[in-house]
C-alpha positions as CSV (number, residue, x, y, z in Angstrom):
1,Q,0.1,0.4,-0.2
2,D,2.8,2.4,0.8
3,A,4.4,1.7,-2.6
4,I,1.0,2.2,-4.4
5,D,0.7,5.7,-2.4
6,R,3.8,6.9,-3.4
7,K,3.3,6.2,-7.0
8,E,0.2,7.9,-6.9
9,K,1.8,11.0,-5.6
10,R,4.6,10.9,-8.2
11,S,2.1,10.5,-11.0
12,E,0.2,13.7,-9.4
13,T,3.6,15.7,-9.5
14,F,4.4,14.4,-12.8
15,K,1.2,15.3,-14.3
16,T,1.2,19.2,-13.0
17,A,5.2,19.3,-13.6
18,V,5.2,18.3,-17.3
19,P,3.6,20.7,-19.8
20,G,0.4,19.5,-21.4
21,L,-0.9,16.8,-19.0
22,E,-4.1,17.5,-17.1
23,T,-4.0,19.1,-13.5
24,G,-7.1,18.2,-11.4
25,T,-10.3,16.2,-12.3
26,P,-12.7,17.4,-15.2
27,A,-15.8,19.0,-13.5
28,L,-19.1,18.7,-15.0
29,K,-20.6,21.5,-16.5
30,T,-23.8,23.1,-14.4
31,E,-26.5,21.6,-17.2
32,E,-24.7,18.2,-17.5
33,L,-25.3,17.6,-13.5
34,G,-27.7,14.7,-13.0
35,R,-27.7,13.9,-16.7
36,R,-24.3,12.6,-16.7
37,A,-22.0,10.5,-14.4
38,P,-19.4,12.6,-12.9
39,Q,-15.8,11.5,-12.7
40,W,-15.4,11.1,-9.0
41,V,-12.6,12.9,-7.2
42,R,-10.4,10.6,-5.5
43,D,-10.4,10.3,-1.7
44,N,-6.5,10.8,-1.4
45,L,-6.7,14.0,-3.1
46,V,-8.5,15.8,-0.6
47,T,-7.7,16.4,3.4
48,M,-11.0,18.3,3.9
49,C,-14.9,18.3,2.9
50,M,-15.0,20.1,-0.8
51,R,-18.2,21.7,0.4
52,C,-18.0,22.9,4.2
53,K,-14.3,23.0,4.3
54,E,-14.1,20.9,7.7
55,P,-11.0,18.6,8.0
56,F,-11.7,14.9,7.8
57,N,-10.3,12.6,10.3
58,A,-10.6,8.7,11.1
59,I,-13.2,9.0,14.0
60,M,-15.5,11.9,13.3
61,R,-15.9,12.4,9.4
62,R,-16.1,9.7,6.9
63,R,-15.7,10.6,3.1
64,H,-18.5,10.4,1.0
65,H,-18.9,10.9,-3.2
66,C,-21.9,13.2,-4.5
67,R,-23.2,11.1,-7.2
68,A,-24.0,14.6,-9.2
69,C,-21.1,16.0,-9.2
70,G,-18.3,13.7,-8.0
71,Y,-17.0,15.9,-5.1
72,V,-15.5,14.5,-1.9
73,V,-17.9,15.5,0.9
74,C,-18.5,14.7,4.6
75,A,-21.8,12.8,5.6
76,R,-23.4,16.4,6.9
77,C,-23.0,17.8,3.5
78,S,-24.1,14.6,1.5
79,D,-27.3,14.0,3.7
80,Y,-29.2,14.5,0.8
81,K,-31.0,12.4,-2.0
82,A,-32.2,13.3,-5.5
83,E,-33.1,11.7,-8.8
84,L,-30.6,11.3,-11.5
85,Q,-31.5,11.1,-15.2
86,Y,-28.1,9.1,-16.1
87,D,-28.9,6.3,-13.2
88,G,-32.7,5.9,-14.7
89,N,-33.9,8.7,-12.1
90,R,-33.3,6.9,-9.3
91,L,-32.5,8.4,-5.9
92,N,-28.8,8.8,-5.1
93,R,-26.7,10.5,-2.1
94,V,-25.8,13.9,-3.3
95,C,-24.0,16.8,-1.9
96,Q,-26.4,20.0,-0.6
97,E,-25.4,22.3,-3.5
98,C,-26.4,19.9,-6.0
99,Y,-29.7,19.0,-4.5
100,V,-30.9,22.5,-4.4
101,F,-29.9,22.9,-8.0
102,L,-31.4,19.8,-9.0
103,M,-34.5,20.4,-7.1
104,G,-34.7,23.9,-8.8
105,H,-34.7,26.0,-5.5
106,M,-31.3,28.0,-6.6
107,M,-28.9,28.0,-9.3
108,L,-25.2,27.2,-8.4
109,E,-23.7,30.4,-10.1
110,D,-25.5,32.0,-7.3
111,R,-23.7,30.6,-4.7
112,E,-19.9,30.4,-6.5
113,G,-20.5,34.3,-7.2
114,K,-20.2,35.0,-3.4
115,H,-17.0,36.8,-2.5
116,R,-14.3,34.3,-1.4
117,G,-11.4,35.3,0.9
118,I,-7.7,35.3,-0.1
119,L,-7.3,31.0,1.0
120,E,-11.1,30.1,-0.2
121,K,-9.9,29.4,-3.7
122,G,-9.8,25.5,-4.6
123,A,-6.4,24.2,-5.8
124,A,-7.7,22.5,-8.8
125,E,-9.1,25.8,-9.7
126,V,-5.8,27.6,-8.9
127,S,-3.5,25.2,-10.1
128,G,-5.1,25.4,-13.8
129,R,-4.2,28.9,-14.1
130,S,-0.8,28.8,-12.5
131,L,3.0,29.7,-13.1
132,L,4.2,26.8,-11.5
133,C,2.5,24.0,-9.3
134,S,3.5,20.8,-7.8
135,S,4.1,18.7,-4.7
136,L,7.1,20.0,-2.4
137,Q,7.8,19.4,1.5
138,L,7.9,22.5,3.7
139,L,10.6,21.7,6.5
140,D,10.2,22.2,10.3
141,K,12.6,24.7,12.0
142,N,14.7,21.6,13.1
143,G,15.1,20.4,9.0
144,K,14.1,17.1,10.3
145,G,10.4,16.8,9.2
146,G,7.6,18.8,8.3
147,M,4.2,19.3,5.7
148,R,4.5,17.7,2.4
149,G,1.7,19.6,0.7
150,W,0.6,20.9,-2.8
151,F,2.4,24.4,-3.7
152,V,1.0,26.8,-6.4
153,I,1.8,30.3,-7.6
154,P,-1.1,31.5,-9.3
155,Q,-1.2,33.4,-12.6
156,D,-3.6,35.8,-11.3
157,D,-1.9,36.3,-7.9
158,P,1.8,35.8,-9.0
159,L,3.5,37.2,-5.9
160,V,2.0,34.7,-3.5
161,L,2.7,31.2,-2.5
162,Y,-0.3,29.1,-1.6
163,I,0.0,26.0,0.3
164,Y,-2.5,23.2,0.0
165,A,-3.0,20.3,2.1
166,A,-4.0,18.2,-0.8
167,P,-3.9,18.7,-4.6
168,Q,-7.8,18.7,-4.8
169,D,-8.4,20.7,-1.5
170,V,-11.3,23.9,-1.4
171,R,-9.2,25.9,0.5
172,A,-5.4,26.5,1.0
173,H,-3.6,25.8,4.5
174,T,-1.8,28.9,4.2
175,S,0.1,31.6,2.2
176,I,3.2,33.2,1.9
177,P,3.9,36.3,0.2
178,L,7.0,36.2,-2.0
179,L,7.8,39.7,-2.8
180,G,11.2,40.6,-1.1
181,Y,12.5,37.4,-0.3
182,E,15.9,36.2,-1.4
183,V,15.9,32.7,-3.0
184,R,19.1,30.0,-1.8
185,D,20.3,27.0,-3.1
186,L,21.4,24.4,-0.7
187,P,23.7,21.4,-1.3
188,Q,21.9,18.2,-1.9
189,E,21.6,16.1,1.2
190,H,20.6,12.2,1.5
191,S,19.2,12.8,-2.0
192,R,17.2,15.3,-1.0
193,H,16.8,18.4,-3.1
194,L,16.9,21.5,-0.8
195,F,16.3,25.1,-1.3
196,Q,15.1,28.2,0.8
197,L,13.4,31.2,0.9
198,T,15.1,33.8,3.5
199,Q,14.0,37.2,4.5
200,S,15.2,38.8,7.7
201,R,15.1,36.1,10.3
202,Q,12.2,34.2,8.5
203,V,13.4,31.3,6.9
204,Y,11.5,28.5,4.9
205,T,13.3,25.3,3.8
206,F,11.8,23.3,0.9
207,V,12.4,19.9,-0.7
208,A,11.5,18.9,-4.3
209,D,11.3,15.9,-5.7
210,T,14.1,16.2,-8.3
211,E,16.8,18.4,-9.0
212,E,15.1,19.9,-12.3
213,L,11.4,20.8,-10.1
214,K,14.0,22.3,-7.6
215,R,15.4,24.5,-10.3
216,R,12.0,25.4,-11.7
217,W,10.8,26.5,-8.3
218,M,14.2,28.6,-7.6
219,R,13.5,30.2,-11.1
220,A,9.6,30.9,-10.4
221,M,10.4,32.0,-6.7
222,A,13.1,34.3,-7.6
223,R,11.1,36.2,-10.8
224,S,8.0,36.6,-7.9
225,A,10.5,37.9,-5.0
226,A,11.5,40.5,-7.3
227,G,8.1,41.6,-8.1
228,I,8.1,40.2,-11.9
229,T,4.3,39.4,-12.6
230,D,4.6,38.1,-16.3
231,P,5.2,34.6,-17.2
232,E,8.5,33.7,-18.0
233,E,9.4,33.5,-21.8
234,G,9.6,29.7,-22.8
235,E,8.0,28.6,-19.7
236,D,4.7,26.8,-20.0
237,V,1.9,28.9,-17.5
238,D,0.2,25.7,-16.6
239,S,3.4,23.7,-15.7
């Protein structure tokens, strides 16, 4: 199982690091909800409910899939039933947003149009319009461990690094304003590809999966730190 998990994690990084490959899961158009079977978001790509944003844990919150949109949601957000045309109009478990849309009470666009805070943009949405996105590890102050997550520099917010716990999470864990930071290379240590962001006493140490990915992140972060907001010539925006 560990080998399978590692392979899937490397596969997700590869898809977003290589130009031309898809990022995220294709979403159904609003008018297709209930009429066409969705592609389910994989459980291991999210750490929180994709509707209410509450984190999952082994005891209190089980993962469920909405049969209309394919999102991974908690029990509270999927406690609804609606007839789905693609399943012969049988009742299926759906999330609240799909339920109100399918029942005709309210259009989904009305909800999506509400203002969202700086961390409220979903990882897949931001990754699809990014200067660079991939899996990285952010080490703790002792350099012994730390969080592995999904890191994104959005095209429409190129001076900020967004950090998600997983590639399909609907809310960022935190963000780092890059302007004014210095990007430092570090020697390879135990096959780990290390580099740092430093500013005054603030230091962030990152580990990339490959030396090539490390160089791409150092170049992208250095441009953002210098206030350069346009995509680098010859660089794929959605890489």
